[in-house]
C-alpha positions as CSV (number, residue, x, y, z in Angstrom):
1,X,48.8,15.5,25.0
2,X,51.7,16.3,22.7
3,X,54.2,13.4,22.0
4,X,57.7,14.3,21.1
5,X,56.5,17.7,20.0
6,X,53.7,16.4,17.8
7,X,50.2,17.7,18.4
8,X,47.5,15.0,18.5
9,X,45.0,14.7,15.7
10,X,41.4,14.9,16.8
11,X,39.4,12.1,15.3
12,X,36.1,13.1,16.8
13,X,35.1,15.3,14.0
14,X,36.2,13.5,10.9
15,X,34.5,14.7,7.7
16,X,34.7,11.6,5.6
17,X,36.5,10.6,2.4
18,X,38.8,13.1,0.6
19,X,39.9,12.0,-2.9
20,X,40.7,15.1,-4.8
21,X,44.1,16.1,-6.2
22,X,47.2,14.6,-4.7
23,X,47.0,12.3,-1.7
24,X,49.5,14.4,0.2
25,X,46.9,17.2,0.2
26,X,44.3,15.3,2.3
27,X,43.1,17.7,5.1
28,X,43.7,16.4,8.6
29,X,40.0,16.3,9.3
30,X,39.3,14.0,6.3
31,X,40.5,10.4,5.4
32,X,42.1,9.2,2.3
33,X,40.4,5.8,2.8
34,X,37.3,5.3,4.9
35,X,35.7,2.2,3.5
36,X,32.9,0.6,5.5
37,X,32.3,3.3,8.1
38,X,29.2,5.3,9.0
39,X,28.8,8.7,10.7
40,X,26.6,9.6,13.7
41,X,26.7,13.1,15.1
42,X,30.3,14.2,14.8
43,X,31.7,10.7,15.2
44,X,32.1,7.6,13.1
45,X,32.1,3.9,13.6
46,X,32.1,0.7,11.5
47,X,29.0,0.5,9.4
48,X,26.1,-1.8,10.4
49,X,25.9,-5.2,8.8
50,X,23.1,-6.5,6.5
51,X,20.9,-9.5,6.8
52,X,18.3,-11.3,4.6
53,X,15.1,-9.4,4.6
54,X,12.9,-12.4,3.6
55,X,11.7,-15.3,5.8
56,X,10.6,-17.5,3.0
57,X,12.3,-20.9,2.4
58,X,14.0,-19.7,-0.8
59,X,14.8,-16.0,-0.6
60,X,15.1,-14.1,-3.9
61,X,18.5,-14.1,-5.5
62,X,20.2,-12.2,-8.3
63,X,18.2,-9.1,-7.4
64,X,18.7,-6.4,-10.0
65,X,16.1,-3.8,-9.1
66,X,14.0,-2.9,-6.1
67,X,11.3,-0.2,-6.0
68,X,9.2,1.0,-3.1
69,X,5.6,0.3,-4.1
70,X,2.9,2.0,-2.0
71,X,-0.4,0.2,-2.4
72,X,-3.8,1.3,-1.0
73,X,-3.2,-0.6,2.2
74,X,0.6,-1.1,2.7
75,X,4.1,-0.1,1.9
76,X,5.5,-2.9,-0.2
77,X,8.2,-3.5,-2.8
78,X,8.6,-4.7,-6.4
79,X,11.7,-6.8,-7.0
80,X,13.3,-7.9,-10.2
81,X,15.5,-10.9,-10.4
82,X,17.5,-11.8,-13.6
83,X,19.6,-14.9,-14.1
84,X,21.1,-13.8,-17.4
85,X,18.2,-15.2,-19.4
86,X,14.8,-14.4,-17.9
87,X,13.6,-11.5,-15.8
88,X,11.0,-12.1,-13.0
89,X,9.2,-9.3,-11.2
90,X,7.9,-10.1,-7.7
91,X,5.5,-8.2,-5.5
92,X,7.0,-8.5,-2.0
93,X,4.2,-7.6,0.4
94,X,6.1,-8.5,3.5
95,X,8.9,-10.8,4.6
96,X,6.9,-13.9,4.1
97,X,4.4,-13.0,1.3
98,X,5.7,-12.9,-2.2
99,X,3.8,-12.9,-5.6
100,X,5.4,-13.5,-9.0
101,X,3.6,-11.0,-11.2
102,X,5.6,-10.8,-14.5
103,X,8.1,-12.9,-16.4
104,X,9.8,-11.7,-19.5
105,X,12.7,-13.3,-21.3
106,X,15.7,-10.9,-21.6
107,X,14.3,-8.3,-19.1
108,X,17.4,-6.9,-17.5
109,X,15.7,-3.9,-15.8
110,X,12.4,-2.1,-15.5
111,X,11.0,1.3,-15.0
112,X,8.2,1.9,-12.6
113,X,5.7,4.5,-11.2
114,X,2.9,3.9,-8.7
115,X,-0.5,5.4,-9.5
116,X,-3.7,5.1,-7.4
117,X,-2.5,1.9,-5.8
118,X,-1.6,0.4,-9.1
119,X,1.9,-0.3,-10.5
120,X,2.9,0.7,-14.0
121,X,5.9,-1.3,-15.2
122,X,8.0,-0.9,-18.3
123,X,10.6,-3.6,-19.2
124,X,13.9,-2.5,-20.7
125,X,17.4,-3.7,-21.4
126,X,20.8,-2.4,-22.6
127,X,21.7,-2.4,-26.3
128,X,25.1,-1.7,-27.9
129,X,25.0,0.9,-30.7
130,X,28.4,1.6,-32.1
131,X,30.5,2.7,-29.0
132,X,27.4,3.5,-27.0
133,X,25.7,1.2,-24.4
134,X,22.2,2.5,-24.3
135,X,19.0,1.6,-22.4
136,X,15.7,1.5,-24.2
137,X,12.4,-0.3,-24.1
138,X,12.4,-4.0,-25.2
139,X,11.4,-4.8,-28.7
140,X,7.8,-6.1,-29.0
141,X,7.2,-5.4,-25.4
142,X,4.7,-3.1,-23.7
143,X,3.8,-1.0,-20.7
144,X,2.2,-3.3,-18.0
145,X,-0.2,-2.6,-15.2
146,X,-0.4,-4.5,-11.9
147,X,-3.4,-3.9,-9.6
148,X,-1.6,-4.8,-6.4
149,X,-3.6,-7.8,-5.2
150,X,-1.3,-10.7,-6.4
151,X,-2.8,-11.4,-9.8
152,X,-0.3,-11.3,-12.7
153,X,0.4,-7.9,-14.3
154,X,-1.2,-7.4,-17.7
155,X,-0.6,-5.2,-20.7
156,X,-1.8,-1.6,-20.1
157,X,-4.5,-0.4,-22.4
158,X,-6.3,-3.1,-24.3
159,X,-7.6,-4.1,-27.7
160,X,-11.2,-3.4,-28.4
161,X,-13.7,-6.1,-29.0
162,X,-15.4,-6.8,-32.3
163,X,-19.0,-7.2,-33.0
164,X,-22.1,-5.3,-34.1
165,X,-24.7,-3.3,-32.3
166,X,-28.5,-3.7,-32.8
167,X,-30.6,-0.6,-32.2
168,X,-34.4,-0.3,-32.1
169,X,-36.9,2.3,-30.8
170,X,-37.6,2.1,-27.1
171,X,-39.4,3.9,-24.3
172,X,-38.4,7.4,-23.4
173,X,-37.4,10.4,-25.4
174,X,-34.6,11.4,-27.7
175,X,-34.0,14.1,-30.3
176,X,-35.1,12.9,-33.7
177,X,-32.6,12.5,-36.6
178,X,-29.7,10.4,-37.8
179,X,-27.3,9.5,-35.0
180,X,-24.2,7.3,-34.8
181,X,-23.9,4.9,-31.8
182,X,-21.0,2.9,-30.5
183,X,-19.6,1.0,-27.5
184,X,-16.6,1.8,-25.3
185,X,-15.1,-0.8,-22.9
186,X,-13.7,0.1,-19.6
187,X,-11.1,-2.0,-17.7
188,X,-10.5,-2.5,-14.0
189,X,-7.7,0.1,-14.1
190,X,-10.0,2.7,-15.8
191,X,-8.7,2.4,-19.3
192,X,-11.3,3.3,-22.0
193,X,-11.2,1.5,-25.3
194,X,-11.7,3.0,-28.7
195,X,-15.4,3.2,-29.7
196,X,-16.4,0.0,-31.6
197,X,-19.5,-1.4,-33.3
198,X,-20.2,2.0,-34.8
199,X,-23.8,1.9,-36.1
200,X,-26.2,4.5,-37.7
201,X,-29.8,4.8,-36.4
202,X,-32.5,7.4,-37.1
203,X,-34.1,8.4,-33.9
204,X,-37.9,9.0,-34.1
205,X,-38.1,11.0,-30.9
206,X,-38.6,8.0,-28.7
207,X,-35.9,6.4,-26.6
208,X,-33.6,3.8,-28.0
209,X,-32.9,0.2,-27.0
210,X,-29.7,-1.8,-27.7
211,X,-29.1,-5.5,-28.1
212,X,-26.1,-7.7,-29.2
213,X,-23.9,-5.2,-27.2
214,X,-20.3,-6.6,-27.8
215,X,-18.6,-8.4,-25.0
216,X,-14.9,-7.7,-24.5
217,X,-12.3,-10.4,-24.2
218,X,-10.5,-10.7,-20.8
219,X,-11.3,-10.5,-17.1
220,X,-9.9,-6.9,-17.0
221,X,-13.0,-5.5,-18.8
222,X,-15.6,-4.6,-16.2
223,X,-17.9,-2.0,-17.9
224,X,-19.2,-0.9,-21.2
225,X,-20.5,2.6,-22.2
226,X,-22.8,3.6,-25.0
227,X,-21.6,6.6,-26.9
228,X,-23.4,8.6,-29.6
229,X,-23.1,11.6,-31.9
230,X,-25.6,14.5,-31.8
231,X,-28.1,14.5,-34.7
232,X,-26.2,14.7,-38.0
233,X,-27.4,17.6,-40.1
234,X,-27.1,17.7,-43.8
235,X,-25.8,14.8,-45.8
236,X,-24.2,11.9,-43.9
237,X,-20.6,11.4,-45.2
238,X,-20.5,7.6,-44.4
239,X,-17.4,8.1,-42.4
240,X,-18.3,6.6,-39.0
241,X,-15.2,8.0,-37.3
242,X,-15.5,11.5,-38.7
243,X,-18.0,12.8,-36.2
244,X,-17.8,13.7,-32.5
245,X,-19.0,11.0,-30.1
246,X,-20.1,11.6,-26.5
247,X,-20.9,9.4,-23.5
248,X,-24.6,9.1,-23.0
249,X,-25.7,9.8,-19.4
250,X,-27.0,6.6,-17.9
251,X,-25.6,4.7,-20.9
252,X,-23.4,2.4,-18.8
253,X,-23.6,-1.4,-18.5
254,X,-21.8,-2.2,-15.3
255,X,-20.6,-5.6,-16.3
256,X,-19.0,-7.4,-19.3
257,X,-21.7,-10.0,-19.8
258,X,-25.1,-8.3,-20.3
259,X,-25.8,-7.7,-24.0
260,X,-29.0,-5.6,-23.7
261,X,-29.7,-2.0,-22.6
262,X,-33.3,-1.0,-23.0
263,X,-35.2,2.3,-23.1
264,X,-32.3,4.8,-23.0
265,X,-33.7,8.3,-22.8
266,X,-31.7,11.5,-23.3
267,X,-31.4,14.7,-25.4
268,X,-28.5,15.8,-27.5
269,X,-28.0,18.8,-25.1
270,X,-27.1,16.2,-22.4
271,X,-24.1,15.0,-24.5
272,X,-21.2,16.7,-22.8
273,X,-18.4,14.3,-22.2
274,X,-16.5,13.8,-25.4
275,X,-15.3,10.3,-26.4
276,X,-13.8,11.1,-29.8
277,X,-10.3,11.4,-28.5
278,X,-10.4,7.7,-27.8
279,X,-10.0,6.9,-31.5
280,X,-6.4,8.3,-31.3
281,X,-5.2,6.5,-28.2
282,X,-2.6,3.7,-28.2
283,X,-4.2,0.3,-27.9
284,X,-0.9,-1.3,-26.9
285,X,1.6,1.1,-25.3
286,X,5.2,0.3,-26.2
287,X,7.8,-0.3,-23.5
288,X,10.3,2.5,-22.6
289,X,13.3,2.8,-20.4
290,X,11.9,5.7,-18.3
291,X,8.7,6.4,-16.5
292,X,7.7,9.4,-14.4
293,X,4.6,11.5,-13.5
294,X,4.0,15.1,-14.4
295,X,0.8,17.0,-13.6
296,X,-1.0,13.7,-12.9
297,X,0.1,12.4,-16.4
298,X,2.1,9.2,-17.0
299,X,5.2,10.0,-19.0
300,X,7.1,7.2,-20.9
301,X,10.3,7.7,-22.8
302,X,12.9,5.9,-24.9
303,X,11.0,3.2,-26.8
304,X,12.8,0.6,-28.8
305,X,12.0,2.3,-32.1
306,X,12.6,5.9,-31.0
307,X,15.1,6.9,-28.3
308,X,14.1,10.6,-28.4
309,X,10.3,10.1,-28.0
310,X,8.2,10.9,-24.9
311,X,4.7,9.5,-24.7
312,X,2.4,11.5,-22.3
313,X,-1.0,10.4,-21.1
314,X,-4.1,12.4,-20.5
315,X,-4.3,13.9,-17.0
316,X,-5.7,11.4,-14.6
317,X,-5.7,8.7,-17.2
318,X,-2.3,7.0,-17.2
319,X,-3.2,4.5,-20.0
320,X,-4.8,7.1,-22.3
321,X,-2.0,8.2,-24.6
322,X,-2.8,9.9,-27.9
323,X,-0.8,8.9,-30.9
324,X,-1.3,12.4,-32.3
325,X,-1.3,14.9,-29.4
326,X,0.4,13.0,-26.6
327,X,3.9,12.9,-28.2
328,X,7.0,15.1,-27.6
329,X,10.2,14.7,-29.6
330,X,13.3,15.8,-27.7
331,X,15.8,17.2,-30.2
332,X,17.6,14.1,-31.5
333,X,21.4,14.0,-31.0
334,X,22.1,10.3,-31.1
335,X,21.7,9.9,-27.4
336,X,18.7,8.4,-25.7
337,X,16.4,10.0,-23.1
338,X,17.5,8.6,-19.8
339,X,15.3,10.1,-17.1
340,X,12.6,12.6,-16.3
341,X,11.2,14.4,-13.2
342,X,8.8,17.0,-12.1
343,X,10.2,19.9,-10.0
344,X,8.5,23.1,-9.1
345,X,5.7,22.6,-11.7
346,X,8.3,22.0,-14.5
347,X,9.0,18.8,-16.3
348,X,12.7,18.2,-16.6
349,X,13.9,15.6,-19.2
350,X,17.5,14.2,-19.1
351,X,19.8,12.5,-21.5
352,X,23.3,11.3,-20.5
353,X,24.8,14.7,-21.1
354,X,21.9,17.0,-21.8
355,X,19.0,18.5,-19.8
356,X,15.9,20.3,-21.1
357,X,12.6,21.3,-19.6
358,X,8.9,21.5,-20.7
359,X,6.0,23.4,-19.1
360,X,2.4,22.4,-19.2
361,X,0.6,25.2,-21.0
362,X,-2.8,23.5,-20.4
363,X,-2.9,22.5,-24.1
364,X,-2.0,19.1,-25.5
365,X,1.5,17.9,-24.7
366,X,2.7,18.2,-28.3
367,X,2.4,22.0,-27.9
368,X,4.3,22.3,-24.7
369,X,7.2,24.8,-25.0
370,X,10.7,23.6,-24.2
371,X,13.9,25.2,-23.0
372,X,17.4,23.9,-22.8
373,X,18.6,23.8,-19.2
374,X,22.2,22.5,-19.6
375,X,23.8,21.2,-22.9
376,X,26.5,19.2,-21.2
377,X,25.2,17.7,-18.0
378,X,22.6,14.9,-17.7
379,X,22.1,11.6,-16.0
380,X,21.4,7.9,-16.3
381,X,18.3,5.8,-16.0
382,X,18.3,5.6,-12.2
383,X,20.5,8.6,-11.5
384,X,18.0,10.9,-9.8
385,X,17.6,10.9,-6.0
386,X,14.0,10.5,-4.9
387,X,12.0,10.3,-1.7
388,X,10.9,6.7,-1.0
389,X,11.5,6.0,-4.7
390,X,8.1,7.4,-5.5
391,X,9.2,9.7,-8.3
392,X,8.9,13.0,-6.3
393,X,11.5,15.6,-5.7
394,X,13.5,15.6,-2.5
395,X,12.3,18.7,-0.6
396,X,12.9,21.4,-3.1
397,X,15.6,20.0,-5.3
398,X,16.9,16.8,-7.0
399,X,20.1,14.9,-6.4
400,X,21.5,14.0,-9.8
401,X,24.4,11.8,-10.8
402,X,26.3,13.2,-13.8
403,X,29.5,12.3,-15.6
404,X,31.0,15.3,-13.8
405,X,29.9,14.3,-10.3
406,X,26.8,14.3,-8.0
407,X,25.0,17.6,-8.2
408,X,22.1,19.3,-6.4
409,X,19.6,20.4,-9.0
410,X,16.9,23.1,-8.4
411,X,16.2,24.0,-12.0
412,X,19.9,24.3,-12.7
413,X,23.0,22.3,-11.6
414,X,24.5,24.0,-8.5
415,X,28.2,24.4,-8.6
416,X,30.5,23.2,-7.2
417,X,29.2,19.7,-7.3
418,X,28.1,17.9,-4.1
419,X,30.9,15.3,-4.7
420,X,33.6,18.0,-5.0
421,X,35.7,16.4,-2.2
422,X,35.8,13.0,-4.0
423,X,36.2,14.2,-7.6
424,X,39.0,11.6,-8.2
425,X,37.0,8.8,-6.8
426,X,34.0,9.7,-9.0
427,X,36.2,10.1,-12.1
428,X,37.6,6.7,-11.6
429,X,34.2,5.0,-12.0
430,X,33.7,3.2,-15.3
431,X,31.8,5.6,-17.5
432,X,30.6,2.7,-19.7
433,X,28.8,1.3,-16.7
434,X,27.1,4.5,-15.5
435,X,23.8,2.8,-16.2
436,X,24.3,0.9,-13.0
437,X,24.3,4.0,-10.9
438,X,21.3,4.5,-8.7
439,X,20.5,7.2,-6.1
440,X,18.1,7.1,-3.2
441,X,17.8,9.8,-0.5
442,X,16.7,9.1,3.1
443,X,15.5,12.5,4.4
444,X,15.0,10.9,7.9
445,X,18.5,9.5,8.2
446,X,19.9,12.4,6.2
447,X,21.9,10.1,4.0
448,X,22.3,9.8,0.2
449,X,22.8,6.2,-1.0
450,X,24.5,5.7,-4.4
451,X,25.0,2.3,-6.1
452,X,28.3,2.6,-8.0
453,X,29.3,1.0,-11.3
454,X,31.9,-1.0,-9.3
455,X,29.0,-2.6,-7.3
456,X,29.8,-0.8,-4.1
457,X,27.5,1.5,-2.2
458,X,28.6,5.1,-1.7
459,X,26.9,7.0,1.2
460,X,26.8,10.8,1.7
461,X,25.9,11.8,5.2
462,X,24.5,15.4,5.2
463,X,23.5,15.7,8.9
464,X,26.0,18.7,9.1
465,X,24.7,20.2,5.8
466,X,23.9,19.2,2.2
467,X,26.7,21.1,0.6
468,X,30.2,20.2,-0.9
469,X,32.0,21.3,2.3
470,X,30.0,19.5,5.0
471,X,28.7,16.4,3.4
472,X,30.6,13.3,4.5
473,X,31.3,10.6,2.0
474,X,32.1,6.9,2.6
475,X,32.0,3.8,0.3
476,X,30.9,0.4,1.6
477,X,31.3,-3.1,0.2
478,X,30.2,-6.6,1.2
479,X,31.0,-10.1,0.2
480,X,28.5,-9.9,-2.6
481,X,27.6,-7.7,-5.6
482,X,25.4,-4.7,-4.8
483,X,23.0,-3.9,-7.7
484,X,20.4,-1.6,-6.2
485,X,19.0,0.2,-3.2
486,X,15.5,1.2,-2.0
487,X,14.1,3.0,0.9
488,X,10.9,1.6,2.4
489,X,8.7,2.2,5.5
490,X,10.1,5.7,5.8
491,X,13.7,4.9,6.6
492,X,14.3,1.2,6.1
493,X,17.2,0.5,3.7
494,X,17.0,-2.5,1.4
495,X,20.0,-3.5,-0.7
496,X,19.6,-5.7,-3.7
497,X,22.4,-8.2,-4.1
498,X,23.4,-11.1,-6.3
499,X,23.3,-13.8,-3.6
500,X,21.2,-13.1,-0.5
501,X,22.4,-16.5,0.9
502,X,25.8,-14.9,1.2
503,X,25.0,-11.6,2.8
504,X,21.4,-10.6,2.4
505,X,19.1,-8.4,0.4
């Protein structure tokens, strides 16, 4: 009822924080300060508290990054802790099962993508260049692969073995003539080495037998394959790598111990699967600050030596990256590549204030055409909203944090920005610390979670609509520093904090 002529203000349909223009202009159905509240239906209440998510005796502290990591059997997480000197990555299988899988001095952060139950991990850190604080792959560091079973992560790819190959006539049939033979190793993650132990042999028409087959160093090597050229016509050039090699059918040794393969029988017409491209692949893949997937290819960007370089693998082979055809140079402008994502069959690549796109033309990545999307808007290394942090787009668009605000992106940035109602709040964040921004989107809860440069958590509830008018914003803070957020098990929110003993992570 009215009191002294004043009409009551209905608080049952509050629309969240308004921080735009003068404080006197805050609409009656918004709040000028709404720290630590959450919305449900058309109402609001004090936000839920947080607790420690681990039941081990010594919960992880100084958590800097958490990723949802779906293995073949469970939904788990990868957690980075950093004490200012050393970074440790843990595989947290559940509240009581934790494996330390990677330790690197100076690792402040890491990029990650899951693939076929494996985890691909790229360590990076921040570097100061002039007035810029940029993120790029660590010097003398590499892409790592973790198989998901608790054993330590190892470098992706792998150096080939050394040795020689002995060849003699055997039982069976081959096409006569001079051939080149070699050996390709295969790891437990499917990586194929460069062909080694290249040897000439003149087939007489019988089958061939092999001995002294090289053994590769390391438990990751699980198979070896014999490769061969077709019969060389004319004069042999003496260049062992100048001919096309093919995998020989039935030419596989299914272990890394046997040194003999007898009576291999085949015809040159049977040589169909080419192996020559393996000569061009990286042996050790350099670390970058960004990882994403596009058309079943692993994409890695912003290495220590080249902040405008994207390395792109062969389709279905995330560790097979050609040093010749698997490279894309984004037009250099002094700014590093910060992020990448696939959306509607297009690969979008972001810098801090620039967005471009590439389309797979079914040729090698170096030939993919590019098109500038926006010359002034981009994002940071964790500034794209994802579903369960798996690198996929949210429904049919991305949620992107830019210097100008939080935007919906469907191939272009949709104006006005999603954060239009809190433009002052966004502008007051420290631009030099935008690398700390992280976005995660819960499509079940219908909430956007944004870790802010000031170590608070900003939520955007879009139950009433994901648009600038109806989204409801509210910041939250705890008695600890918030570094990251992840969504696991469909809608469970995990917050990474400095000190779990104080208020959880």
